mmCIF file as gemmi writes it, N, C-alpha and C atoms, coordinates in Angstrom:
data_model
loop_
_atom_site.group_PDB
_atom_site.id
_atom_site.type_symbol
_atom_site.label_atom_id
_atom_site.label_alt_id
_atom_site.label_comp_id
_atom_site.label_asym_id
_atom_site.label_entity_id
_atom_site.label_seq_id
_atom_site.pdbx_PDB_ins_code
_atom_site.Cartn_x
_atom_site.Cartn_y
_atom_site.Cartn_z
_atom_site.occupancy
_atom_site.B_iso_or_equiv
_atom_site.pdbx_formal_charge
_atom_site.auth_seq_id
_atom_site.auth_asym_id
_atom_site.pdbx_PDB_model_num
ATOM 1 N N . UNK Axp A 1 ? 0.85 -1.161 0 1 0 ? 1 A 1
ATOM 2 C CA . UNK Axp A 1 ? 0 0 0 1 0 ? 1 A 1
ATOM 3 C C . UNK Axp A 1 ? 0.903 1.234 0 1 0 ? 1 A 1
ATOM 4 N N . UNK Axp A 2 ? 0.492 2.228 -0.734 1 0 ? 2 A 1
ATOM 5 C CA . UNK Axp A 2 ? 1.223 3.488 -0.761 1 0 ? 2 A 1
ATOM 6 C C . UNK Axp A 2 ? 0.282 4.625 -0.397 1 0 ? 2 A 1
ATOM 7 N N . UNK Axp A 3 ? 0.827 5.604 0.249 1 0 ? 3 A 1
ATOM 8 C CA . UNK Axp A 3 ? 0.076 6.799 0.612 1 0 ? 3 A 1
ATOM 9 C C . UNK Axp A 3 ? 0.834 7.995 0.073 1 0 ? 3 A 1
ATOM 10 N N . UNK Axp A 4 ? 0.132 8.836 -0.646 1 0 ? 4 A 1
ATOM 11 C CA . UNK Axp A 4 ? 0.769 10.012 -1.229 1 0 ? 4 A 1
ATOM 12 C C . UNK Axp A 4 ? 0.122 11.256 -0.628 1 0 ? 4 A 1
ATOM 13 N N . UNK Axp A 5 ? 0.95 12.215 -0.271 1 0 ? 5 A 1
ATOM 14 C CA . UNK Axp A 5 ? 0.437 13.482 0.234 1 0 ? 5 A 1
ATOM 15 C C . UNK Axp A 5 ? 1.072 14.611 -0.559 1 0 ? 5 A 1
ATOM 16 N N . UNK Axp A 6 ? 0.35 15.7 -0.649 1 0 ? 6 A 1
ATOM 17 C CA . UNK Axp A 6 ? 0.834 16.848 -1.415 1 0 ? 6 A 1
ATOM 18 C C . UNK Axp A 6 ? 0.501 18.113 -0.647 1 0 ? 6 A 1
ATOM 19 N N . UNK Axp A 7 ? 1.465 18.996 -0.554 1 0 ? 7 A 1
ATOM 20 C CA . UNK Axp A 7 ? 1.284 20.276 0.117 1 0 ? 7 A 1
ATOM 21 C C . UNK Axp A 7 ? 1.574 21.375 -0.898 1 0 ? 7 A 1
ATOM 22 N N . UNK Axp A 8 ? 0.58 22.154 -1.203 1 0 ? 8 A 1
ATOM 23 C CA . UNK Axp A 8 ? 0.74 23.256 -2.147 1 0 ? 8 A 1
ATOM 24 C C . UNK Axp A 8 ? 0.883 24.559 -1.361 1 0 ? 8 A 1
ATOM 25 N N . UNK Axp A 9 ? 2.041 25.18 -1.481 1 0 ? 9 A 1
ATOM 26 C CA . UNK Axp A 9 ? 2.293 26.461 -0.82 1 0 ? 9 A 1
ATOM 27 C C . UNK Axp A 9 ? 2.128 27.547 -1.873 1 0 ? 9 A 1
ATOM 28 N N . UNK Axp A 10 ? 1.131 28.378 -1.673 1 0 ? 10 A 1
ATOM 29 C CA . UNK Axp A 10 ? 0.829 29.403 -2.677 1 0 ? 10 A 1
ATOM 30 C C . UNK Axp A 10 ? 1.77 30.597 -2.597 1 0 ? 10 A 1
ATOM 31 N N . UNK Axp A 11 ? 2.356 30.816 -1.433 1 0 ? 11 A 1
ATOM 32 C CA . UNK Axp A 11 ? 3.299 31.919 -1.277 1 0 ? 11 A 1
ATOM 33 C C . UNK Axp A 11 ? 4.664 31.324 -0.922 1 0 ? 11 A 1
ATOM 34 N N . UNK Axp A 12 ? 5.588 31.287 -1.864 1 0 ? 12 A 1
ATOM 35 C CA . UNK Axp A 12 ? 6.879 30.649 -1.599 1 0 ? 12 A 1
ATOM 36 C C . UNK Axp A 12 ? 7.8 31.464 -0.681 1 0 ? 12 A 1
ATOM 37 N N . UNK Axp A 13 ? 7.414 32.665 -0.356 1 0 ? 13 A 1
ATOM 38 C CA . UNK Axp A 13 ? 8.236 33.523 0.493 1 0 ? 13 A 1
ATOM 39 C C . UNK Axp A 13 ? 7.777 33.402 1.944 1 0 ? 13 A 1
ATOM 40 N N . UNK Axp A 14 ? 8.641 32.885 2.793 1 0 ? 14 A 1
ATOM 41 C CA . UNK Axp A 14 ? 8.339 32.766 4.219 1 0 ? 14 A 1
ATOM 42 C C . UNK Axp A 14 ? 9.066 33.904 4.932 1 0 ? 14 A 1
ATOM 43 N N . UNK Axp A 15 ? 8.305 34.776 5.532 1 0 ? 15 A 1
ATOM 44 C CA . UNK Axp A 15 ? 8.893 35.923 6.229 1 0 ? 15 A 1
ATOM 45 C C . UNK Axp A 15 ? 9.558 35.471 7.521 1 0 ? 15 A 1
ATOM 46 N N . UNK Axp A 16 ? 10.589 36.198 7.958 1 0 ? 16 A 1
ATOM 47 C CA . UNK Axp A 16 ? 11.289 35.822 9.192 1 0 ? 16 A 1
ATOM 48 C C . UNK Axp A 16 ? 10.355 35.703 10.402 1 0 ? 16 A 1
ATOM 49 N N . UNK Axp A 17 ? 9.332 36.525 10.449 1 0 ? 17 A 1
ATOM 50 C CA . UNK Axp A 17 ? 8.392 36.486 11.573 1 0 ? 17 A 1
ATOM 51 C C . UNK Axp A 17 ? 7.587 35.174 11.563 1 0 ? 17 A 1
ATOM 52 N N . UNK Axp A 18 ? 7.398 34.577 10.399 1 0 ? 18 A 1
ATOM 53 C CA . UNK Axp A 18 ? 6.621 33.345 10.268 1 0 ? 18 A 1
ATOM 54 C C . UNK Axp A 18 ? 7.494 32.089 10.206 1 0 ? 18 A 1
ATOM 55 N N . UNK Axp A 19 ? 8.79 32.262 10.179 1 0 ? 19 A 1
ATOM 56 C CA . UNK Axp A 19 ? 9.704 31.141 9.969 1 0 ? 19 A 1
ATOM 57 C C . UNK Axp A 19 ? 9.599 30.084 11.07 1 0 ? 19 A 1
ATOM 58 N N . UNK Axp A 20 ? 9.545 30.503 12.323 1 0 ? 20 A 1
ATOM 59 C CA . UNK Axp A 20 ? 9.475 29.553 13.435 1 0 ? 20 A 1
ATOM 60 C C . UNK Axp A 20 ? 8.195 28.722 13.358 1 0 ? 20 A 1
ATOM 61 N N . UNK Axp A 21 ? 7.069 29.363 13.079 1 0 ? 21 A 1
ATOM 62 C CA . UNK Axp A 21 ? 5.79 28.658 12.971 1 0 ? 21 A 1
ATOM 63 C C . UNK Axp A 21 ? 5.795 27.712 11.773 1 0 ? 21 A 1
ATOM 64 N N . UNK Axp A 22 ? 6.391 28.133 10.662 1 0 ? 22 A 1
ATOM 65 C CA . UNK Axp A 22 ? 6.452 27.279 9.474 1 0 ? 22 A 1
ATOM 66 C C . UNK Axp A 22 ? 7.313 26.047 9.737 1 0 ? 22 A 1
ATOM 67 N N . UNK Axp A 23 ? 8.436 26.232 10.415 1 0 ? 23 A 1
ATOM 68 C CA . UNK Axp A 23 ? 9.303 25.097 10.746 1 0 ? 23 A 1
ATOM 69 C C . UNK Axp A 23 ? 8.578 24.106 11.648 1 0 ? 23 A 1
ATOM 70 N N . UNK Axp A 24 ? 7.819 24.604 12.611 1 0 ? 24 A 1
ATOM 71 C CA . UNK Axp A 24 ? 7.053 23.733 13.502 1 0 ? 24 A 1
ATOM 72 C C . UNK Axp A 24 ? 5.984 22.979 12.719 1 0 ? 24 A 1
ATOM 73 N N . UNK Axp A 25 ? 5.307 23.68 11.814 1 0 ? 25 A 1
ATOM 74 C CA . UNK Axp A 25 ? 4.285 23.064 10.967 1 0 ? 25 A 1
ATOM 75 C C . UNK Axp A 25 ? 4.897 21.978 10.09 1 0 ? 25 A 1
ATOM 76 N N . UNK Axp A 26 ? 6.019 22.275 9.47 1 0 ? 26 A 1
ATOM 77 C CA . UNK Axp A 26 ? 6.677 21.308 8.59 1 0 ? 26 A 1
ATOM 78 C C . UNK Axp A 26 ? 7.176 20.107 9.38 1 0 ? 26 A 1
ATOM 79 N N . UNK Axp A 27 ? 7.7 20.353 10.567 1 0 ? 27 A 1
ATOM 80 C CA . UNK Axp A 27 ? 8.162 19.247 11.421 1 0 ? 27 A 1
ATOM 81 C C . UNK Axp A 27 ? 7.008 18.329 11.802 1 0 ? 27 A 1
ATOM 82 N N . UNK Axp A 28 ? 5.84 18.905 12.058 1 0 ? 28 A 1
ATOM 83 C CA . UNK Axp A 28 ? 4.658 18.105 12.4 1 0 ? 28 A 1
ATOM 84 C C . UNK Axp A 28 ? 4.23 17.249 11.212 1 0 ? 28 A 1
ATOM 85 N N . UNK Axp A 29 ? 4.322 17.785 10.003 1 0 ? 29 A 1
ATOM 86 C CA . UNK Axp A 29 ? 3.995 17.017 8.804 1 0 ? 29 A 1
ATOM 87 C C . UNK Axp A 29 ? 4.929 15.823 8.677 1 0 ? 29 A 1
ATOM 88 N N . UNK Axp A 30 ? 6.217 16.056 8.832 1 0 ? 30 A 1
ATOM 89 C CA . UNK Axp A 30 ? 7.209 14.977 8.732 1 0 ? 30 A 1
ATOM 90 C C . UNK Axp A 30 ? 6.955 13.929 9.814 1 0 ? 30 A 1
ATOM 91 N N . UNK Axp A 31 ? 6.634 14.381 11.014 1 0 ? 31 A 1
ATOM 92 C CA . UNK Axp A 31 ? 6.35 13.458 12.122 1 0 ? 31 A 1
ATOM 93 C C . UNK Axp A 31 ? 5.135 12.586 11.809 1 0 ? 31 A 1
ATOM 94 N N . UNK Axp A 32 ? 4.08 13.184 11.301 1 0 ? 32 A 1
ATOM 95 C CA . UNK Axp A 32 ? 2.859 12.432 10.983 1 0 ? 32 A 1
ATOM 96 C C . UNK Axp A 32 ? 3.097 11.453 9.837 1 0 ? 32 A 1
ATOM 97 N N . UNK Axp A 33 ? 3.914 11.82 8.87 1 0 ? 33 A 1
ATOM 98 C CA . UNK Axp A 33 ? 4.19 10.924 7.749 1 0 ? 33 A 1
ATOM 99 C C . UNK Axp A 33 ? 5.014 9.732 8.184 1 0 ? 33 A 1
ATOM 100 N N . UNK Axp A 34 ? 5.754 9.859 9.269 1 0 ? 34 A 1
ATOM 101 C CA . UNK Axp A 34 ? 6.585 8.762 9.762 1 0 ? 34 A 1
ATOM 102 C C . UNK Axp A 34 ? 5.788 7.773 10.614 1 0 ? 34 A 1
ATOM 103 N N . UNK Axp A 35 ? 4.585 8.163 11.037 1 0 ? 35 A 1
ATOM 104 C CA . UNK Axp A 35 ? 3.761 7.296 11.877 1 0 ? 35 A 1
ATOM 105 C C . UNK Axp A 35 ? 3.248 6.1 11.08 1 0 ? 35 A 1
ATOM 106 N N . UNK Axp A 36 ? 3.05 5.003 11.789 1 0 ? 36 A 1
ATOM 107 C CA . UNK Axp A 36 ? 2.477 3.822 11.138 1 0 ? 36 A 1
ATOM 108 C C . UNK Axp A 36 ? 0.965 4.001 11.041 1 0 ? 36 A 1
ATOM 109 N N . UNK Axp A 37 ? 0.406 3.451 9.982 1 0 ? 37 A 1
ATOM 110 C CA . UNK Axp A 37 ? -1.037 3.491 9.764 1 0 ? 37 A 1
ATOM 111 C C . UNK Axp A 37 ? -1.603 2.157 10.236 1 0 ? 37 A 1
ATOM 112 N N . UNK Axp A 38 ? -2.647 2.222 11.032 1 0 ? 38 A 1
ATOM 113 C CA . UNK Axp A 38 ? -3.283 1.006 11.519 1 0 ? 38 A 1
ATOM 114 C C . UNK Axp A 38 ? -4.619 0.855 10.809 1 0 ? 38 A 1
ATOM 115 N N . UNK Axp A 39 ? -4.764 -0.253 10.102 1 0 ? 39 A 1
ATOM 116 C CA . UNK Axp A 39 ? -6.02 -0.549 9.421 1 0 ? 39 A 1
ATOM 117 C C . UNK Axp A 39 ? -6.835 -1.494 10.291 1 0 ? 39 A 1
ATOM 118 N N . UNK Axp A 40 ? -8.104 -1.189 10.432 1 0 ? 40 A 1
ATOM 119 C CA . UNK Axp A 40 ? -8.977 -2.048 11.222 1 0 ? 40 A 1
ATOM 120 C C . UNK Axp A 40 ? -10.157 -2.5 10.37 1 0 ? 40 A 1
ATOM 121 N N . UNK Axp A 41 ? -10.63 -3.681 10.662 1 0 ? 41 A 1
ATOM 122 C CA . UNK Axp A 41 ? -11.764 -4.236 9.935 1 0 ? 41 A 1
ATOM 123 C C . UNK Axp A 41 ? -13.046 -3.753 10.602 1 0 ? 41 A 1
ATOM 124 N N . UNK Axp A 42 ? -13.964 -3.221 9.818 1 0 ? 42 A 1
ATOM 125 C CA . UNK Axp A 42 ? -15.239 -2.739 10.368 1 0 ? 42 A 1
ATOM 126 C C . UNK Axp A 42 ? -16.384 -3.609 9.929 1 0 ? 42 A 1
């Protein structure tokens, strides 16, 4: 099984004031992508 995700950033310029929040957001994405997916039968 494969899972594909896509993140479209409409503004490629990250201002210094937003940099810390963007890094935290990106780190959370990477963390979630590394998690295992558990499939359950319903």
